[in-house]
C-alpha positions in Angstrom: -35.0 -7.6 17.8 -33.3 -4.6 16.3 -29.7 -4.6 15.6 -27.9 -2.7 18.3 -24.2 -2.0 17.3 -23.1 -1.2 21.0 -24.3 -5.4 22.0 -21.5 -6.7 19.8 -18.8 -3.8 19.9 -15.4 -5.1 21.0 -13.7 -2.2 23.1 -10.5 -1.0 21.9 -7.9 -2.3 23.8 -4.4 -2.4 22.9 -2.7 -5.6 21.9 -6.1 -7.1 22.1 -8.1 -8.7 19.3 -11.2 -6.1 18.2 -12.8 -7.7 15.6 -16.7 -8.9 15.8 -18.1 -10.8 13.5 -21.6 -10.5 14.7 -21.2 -6.4 14.8 -19.9 -6.2 11.1 -22.4 -8.3 9.9 -25.2 -6.7 11.9 -24.2 -3.5 10.1 -24.4 -5.2 6.7 -27.5 -6.8 7.3 -29.2 -4.1 9.0 -27.9 -0.5 7.2 -30.8 0.6 4.7 -29.5 2.9 2.4 -31.5 6.0 0.9 -30.1 8.7 -1.8 -30.2 11.4 1.4 -28.2 9.1 3.7 -25.5 8.4 0.6 -25.2 12.2 -0.1 -25.0 13.0 3.5 -22.2 10.3 3.9 -20.0 11.8 0.9 -20.1 15.1 2.1 -18.7 14.3 5.7 -16.3 12.3 3.7 -15.5 15.1 1.4 -14.8 17.3 4.5 -12.2 14.8 5.1 -13.5 13.2 8.0 -13.1 9.4 8.6 -16.2 7.3 8.4 -17.8 4.9 10.9 -19.1 1.3 10.3 -22.7 2.0 9.8 -21.7 4.6 7.7 -19.5 2.4 5.3 -22.0 -0.3 5.5 -24.3 2.3 3.8 -22.0 2.9 0.9 -21.5 -1.0 0.3 -25.3 -1.6 0.4 -26.0 1.6 -2.0 -25.9 -1.1 -5.3 -28.2 1.2 -7.5 -26.4 2.3 -10.6 -26.9 6.1 -9.5 -25.7 5.8 -6.2 -22.4 3.8 -7.2 -21.5 6.5 -9.6 -22.2 9.3 -6.8 -20.0 7.4 -4.7 -17.1 7.0 -7.1 -17.4 10.8 -8.3 -17.1 11.2 -4.5 -13.8 9.1 -4.3 -12.0 11.2 -7.3 -12.8 14.2 -5.8 -11.9 13.6 -2.4 -8.4 12.2 -4.0 -7.7 15.5 -6.0 -8.4 17.3 -3.1 -5.8 15.5 -0.7 -3.5 14.2 -3.1 -3.8 16.1 -6.2 -2.5 14.2 -9.2 0.3 12.8 -8.1 1.1 8.8 -7.5 3.7 7.6 -5.5 5.9 4.7 -7.2 7.7 1.9 -5.3 9.1 -1.7 -6.2 8.9 -4.9 -4.4 12.0 -6.6 -3.7 11.8 -10.6 -2.6 14.5 -11.6 -0.6 13.6 -14.8 0.4 10.7 -17.7 -0.1 11.7 -19.7 2.4 8.1 -20.2 4.8 6.8 -22.4 7.4 3.3 -21.4 7.0 1.0 -23.6 5.0 -1.4 -20.9 3.3 -3.4 -22.5 0.8 -3.5 -19.8 -1.9 0.4 -18.8 -1.2 2.9 -20.3 -4.0 5.6 -20.2 -1.0 3.7 -22.3 1.5 5.6 -25.1 3.0 4.0 -28.0 1.5 4.7 -26.8 -2.1 7.6 -29.0 -3.1 7.8 -27.5 -6.4 8.5 -24.0 -5.3 12.2 -23.4 -5.8 13.3 -21.9 -2.4 16.0 -19.1 -2.6 17.0 -16.3 -0.2 19.6 -13.8 -1.5 23.1 -13.7 0.1 24.7 -10.2 0.5 26.2 -10.1 -2.9 22.6 -10.8 -4.8 20.8 -8.5 -2.8 23.6 -5.4 -3.7 23.1 -6.4 -7.3 19.5 -6.3 -7.2 19.3 -3.2 -5.6 22.0 -1.7 -8.2 19.9 -3.1 -10.9 16.6 -1.2 -9.0 18.5 2.2 -8.8 20.0 2.0 -12.5 16.1 2.0 -13.1 15.4 5.1 -11.2 13.8 3.4 -8.1 13.6 5.3 -4.7 11.4 3.2 -2.7 11.6 0.1 -2.1 9.4 -2.7 0.0 11.4 -6.0 1.1 9.4 -9.0 0.9 10.2 -12.2 3.4 8.6 -15.2 3.8 7.7 -16.4 7.6 10.7 -18.4 8.2 13.4 -18.4 11.5 15.8 -17.5 9.0 14.2 -14.4 8.5 14.7 -12.9 12.1 14.4 -9.5 13.0 18.2 -9.1 12.6 18.3 -10.6 9.4 15.6 -8.0 8.1 17.3 -5.3 9.9 20.7 -6.5 8.1 19.2 -6.4 4.5 17.4 -3.1 5.5 21.0 -1.7 6.2 22.2 -2.9 3.0 19.8 -1.4 0.8 20.2 1.9 2.3 23.9 1.6 2.1 24.0 1.1 -2.0 24.4 3.8 -4.1 25.3 3.4 -7.8 25.6 6.8 -9.6 22.8 8.9 -8.9 20.8 6.2 -7.8 20.0 5.3 -3.9 17.2 3.8 -2.3 15.8 6.4 0.2 12.7 4.6 1.7 12.4 0.9 3.0 9.3 -0.4 3.4 8.6 -4.1 5.0 6.3 -7.0 4.2 7.1 -9.7 6.8 5.8 -11.9 9.3 4.3 -10.4 12.5 7.2 -9.8 15.1 7.1 -9.6 19.0 7.6 -6.1 20.3 11.8 -6.7 20.6 11.8 -7.8 17.0 9.7 -4.8 16.1 12.3 -2.4 17.9 15.0 -4.3 16.1 13.7 -3.6 12.7 12.8 0.3 13.6 16.2 0.8 14.7 17.5 0.0 11.1 15.4 2.7 9.7 12.0 1.3 8.3 9.4 3.1 6.5 6.1 1.5 7.1 6.2 -2.1 8.2 3.4 -4.2 6.5 1.2 -7.1 8.1 -2.0 -8.3 6.0 -4.6 -9.8 8.0 -5.5 -11.6 4.8 -9.1 -12.0 5.9 -10.8 -10.5 8.9 -13.3 -13.0 9.3 -12.0 -15.8 12.0 -13.8 -18.9 10.7 -12.7 -18.7 7.0 -9.0 -17.5 8.5 -9.1 -21.3 9.8 -9.7 -22.8 6.4 -6.6 -21.2 4.6 -4.0 -21.2 7.3 -3.5 -24.7 8.2 0.1 -24.8 9.8 2.6 -22.3 11.1 2.6 -19.1 13.4 0.1 -17.5 10.8 -2.6 -19.8 12.3 -2.7 -17.9 15.1 -5.8 -15.4 14.3 -5.3 -13.2 17.2 -1.3 -13.0 17.3 -1.4 -11.6 13.3 -4.5 -9.2 14.0 -2.5 -7.4 17.1 0.7 -7.6 15.4 0.4 -4.0 14.3 -0.4 -2.8 18.1 3.1 -4.6 18.8 4.8 -2.3 16.1 3.2 0.7 17.6 4.1 -0.2 21.1 7.5 -0.6 19.7 7.8 2.9 18.5 6.7 2.2 14.7 4.2 4.5 14.0 4.1 4.0 10.4 1.9 0.8 9.9 0.1 -0.8 6.7 -3.0 -2.9 6.7 -4.3 -5.2 4.1 -6.8 -8.0 3.0 -6.6 -10.4 0.3 -9.6 -10.2 -1.8 -11.2 -13.8 -2.7 -10.9 -15.4 0.6 -14.0 -14.2 1.9 -16.7 -11.7 1.1 -15.8 -8.8 0.0 -18.1 -6.3 1.8 -16.7 -8.0 5.3 -13.3 -7.4 4.5 -13.8 -3.7 3.9 -15.5 -3.2 7.1 -12.9 -5.4 8.7 -10.6 -2.7 7.3 -12.1 0.2 8.2 -12.6 -1.3 11.7 -8.9 -2.2 11.7 -8.4 1.7 11.0 -10.9 2.8 14.3 -8.6 0.3 16.4 -5.6 1.7 15.3 -6.9 5.3 16.1 -8.5 4.7 19.1 -5.4 3.1 21.0 -2.8 4.9 19.2 -4.0 8.4 17.9 -2.9 7.3 14.1 -4.5 5.3 11.7 -2.7 3.3 9.1 -0.6 5.1 6.8 -1.4 2.5 3.9 -4.0 0.1 3.4 -3.5 -2.8 0.5 -6.6 -5.1 -1.4 -4.7 -7.4 -3.3 -7.1 -9.5 -5.1 -6.3 -13.9 -5.3 -4.0 -14.3 -8.3 -3.0 -17.7 -9.7 0.0 -19.2 -7.7 1.7 -22.5 -7.9 0.0 -25.0 -6.3 -3.4 -22.9 -5.9 -5.7 -24.9 -3.4 -9.0 -22.9 -3.1 -12.3 -22.1 -4.2 -13.5 -19.2 -6.4 -16.7 -18.3 -4.4 -15.6 -15.5 -3.2 -13.3 -14.1 -5.8 -13.9 -10.6 -6.9 -15.3 -8.9 -10.1 -13.8 -5.8 -11.4 -16.7 -4.4 -10.9 -16.9 -4.8 -7.2 -13.3 -4.1 -7.1 -13.8 -0.6 -8.5 -16.5 0.0 -6.0 -14.8 -1.5 -3.0 -12.0 1.0 -3.8 -13.8 3.9 -4.1 -15.8 3.0 -1.0 -12.4 2.8 1.2 -11.1 6.0 -0.6 -14.1 7.8 1.1 -13.9 5.4 4.2 -10.4 6.5 5.2 -9.8 9.7 3.4 -6.6 10.5 5.0 -4.7 6.9 4.4 -2.3 5.9 1.4 -4.2 3.4 -1.1 -1.6 0.8 -2.7 -2.5 -1.0 -6.1 0.0 -3.5 -6.9 1.2 -5.2 -10.5 -1.1 -7.9 -9.8 -3.8 -6.0 -11.2 -3.8 -5.6 -15.4 -2.5 -2.3 -16.2 -6.1 -1.0 -18.2 -7.6 -1.9 -14.5 -4.8 0.2 -12.7 -5.2 3.0 -15.1 -9.1 3.3 -14.0 -8.4 2.7 -10.1 -5.9 5.5 -9.8 -8.5 8.2 -10.7 -10.6 7.9 -7.9 -8.9 6.0 -5.1 -5.1 4.7 -5.3 -2.5 7.1 -4.6 0.6 4.1 -4.4 1.5 1.8 -7.1 4.5 -0.3 -7.8 6.5 -0.1 -11.0 8.6 -2.6 -13.2 7.9 -5.5 -10.9 9.6 -8.5 -10.7 8.7 -11.3 -7.7 10.7 -14.0 -9.1 14.0 -14.2 -6.4 17.2 -12.4 -8.5 14.9 -11.3 -11.2 15.8 -7.6 -11.4 19.5 -7.9 -12.4 18.2 -10.9 -15.0 15.4 -8.9 -16.3 13.3 -12.3 -16.8 9.6 -11.5 -17.7 8.7 -15.3 -17.7 7.1 -15.2 -14.5 7.6 -18.8 -13.3 5.3 -19.8 -11.3 7.6 -22.1 -9.2 10.0 -19.2 -8.4 7.1 -16.7 -7.6 4.5 -16.2 -5.2 1.9 -15.4 -7.4 1.0 -14.4 -11.1 1.5 -10.3 -11.7 -0.7 -8.9 -14.7 1.2 -5.6 -15.4 4.6 -6.3 -16.2 5.5 -2.6 -17.6 9.1 -1.5 -16.8 9.1 1.6 -14.5 9.4 3.7 -17.6 6.7 2.5 -19.5 4.3 3.5 -16.6 5.8 6.9 -15.6 5.0 7.3 -19.5 1.5 5.9 -19.1 0.8 8.2 -16.2 2.1 11.5 -17.8 -0.2 10.8 -20.5 -3.0 10.8 -18.1 -1.2 14.5 -17.0 -0.9 12.4 -13.3 2.0 13.5 -11.6 4.8 10.6 -10.7 6.4 10.7 -7.4 9.4 9.1 -5.8 9.1 11.4 -2.7 10.5 10.2 0.9 10.9 13.6 2.7 8.0 13.4 5.0 9.4 10.0 6.6 13.1 11.8 7.0 11.3 14.8 8.7 9.5 13.2 11.4 6.3 13.8 9.2 5.2 10.3 10.7 2.1 8.7 12.8 0.5 11.5 14.4 2.8 14.4 12.9 1.6 13.1 9.6 -1.6 12.8 10.6 -1.7 16.7 11.8 -1.1 17.5 8.1 -2.6 15.0 6.1 -6.1 15.0 8.0 -6.9 18.3 7.6 -5.2 18.0 3.7 -2.2 20.6 4.3 0.1 17.7 3.2 -0.8 18.5 -0.2 1.5 21.8 0.3 4.5 19.5 0.8 3.7 16.5 -1.6 3.5 18.4 -5.0 6.6 20.4 -4.8 8.3 17.2 -3.6 7.0 15.0 -6.2 7.7 17.8 -8.7 11.4 17.5 -7.5 11.8 14.1 -7.4 10.1 13.7 -10.7 12.9 16.2 -11.9 15.8 13.9 -11.0 14.1 11.0 -12.8 14.1 13.1 -15.7 17.7 14.6 -15.5 19.1 10.7 -14.6 17.0 7.8 -16.4 14.3 9.1 -18.8 14.7 8.8 -22.4 14.1 12.0 -24.6 10.4 11.4 -25.0 9.6 11.0 -21.5 11.7 13.6 -20.4 9.9 16.1 -23.1 6.3 15.0 -21.7 7.8 14.8 -17.7 8.7 18.7 -18.2 5.7 19.3 -19.9 3.9 18.0 -16.9 5.9 19.4 -14.1 5.1 23.0 -15.7 1.4 22.2 -15.5 1.6 21.4 -11.4 3.9 24.5 -11.2 0.6 26.7 -11.9 -1.0 25.2 -8.8 1.7 26.2 -6.5 1.6 30.1 -5.0 4.1 32.0 -6.3 6.6 31.6 -3.4 6.9 27.9 -3.7 7.0 28.4 -7.1 10.0 30.6 -7.2 11.6 27.8 -4.5 11.1 24.9 -6.6 12.2 26.1 -9.9 15.8 27.2 -7.9 16.2 23.3 -6.6 15.1 22.2 -10.2 18.3 24.5 -11.7 20.2 22.9 -8.7 19.4 19.3 -9.8 19.8 19.8 -13.2 23.4 21.2 -12.3 24.1 18.0 -10.1 22.7 18.3 -6.3 20.0 15.9 -5.6 17.6 14.9 -2.7 16.2 18.2 -2.3 12.7 18.3 -0.8 10.7 20.4 1.5 
């Protein structure tokens, strides 16, 4: 029988499950790519239109070298059209690693007796944030295990602390959250604290595979996790982040799941995810799982390019789980955000540890460069490091953000704001050599601005050099 998508398609109803395994595999098994189809799909994406499941499956199934290269080049061009050469920088800050779940791939799981459990107290949290500000960070993502102690009120209190701490010219201007799914009231509580994006990763979109990894705790409920960001939207949080942990199931299915999740959010709330993440499984304390679905570097670079084309307007995050060389490659044709100076052991920003003890962290990282080392590397590639937080504080979020970003107009804000935040960093934190290269990159990016905006940016840079901060468009 010929595959008929409408036979399987689940309706998009808010706060109801929307993943149909047969539908996704139907597309993957029955979609046949041709050079003409691939070209047509890339053209659609370059016009800044999101792809549907059939089009995404076509790119996934296009495995010949010529098609793969065309997909990557299309992703490179699309990224430059929408994001320019800017890369947004942030840092993760682990607040507590207590957890009631038993996920076989995670060092935090409840049955791991070797894990050193810790939750930062108020004084420790302040010191960690001060250390991050001393390095120049402006954007954080706070990370919590899933435990009764980490209630919505607890999360809200840590958010307020992060915004309150200011050292010298340092301050945190955006706090994102990676924590357990909440009910609607819980999401309202954290929204009131002024969060940016709330991330909930599905880990794997394959229901049966999900059961094999999540053995205990609230996280074992596939549907409750799947609909978490629906509840966030219902609570008024219109900036949400989705993700899959690659290595738990076939990466092709996970890419389709991420696109299906995007479709669902757009259908129900008129706004897709603000960010998509796709970390790969890495070594962790007491790791217990096979390697059948581990993703090679080659396939990883392919899927990044495919996702860039599938969701043109969505931010894509690549973390320090990946080695520096691979991160440098992937920022060219897909990635828009990376973390820098990352430390995942509780309290390690103050101590500046680099031993990466697996019994004190969630997994092993593979890029432990300092924030300034990463900025140096970006500058040598003529990339524009950015700490911008303007859109979130000016209300350009959710549907309003889509109005700007889908047509590509957001670039007129992003490049000037990236320049201004980089100028702050160069004045306040950069060594002499970094500052010298940074001002050169700023000048190069000035050339792409119209004369009026260029004049305004130069005026604001003068103000920054005179001591003013937090200037943005």
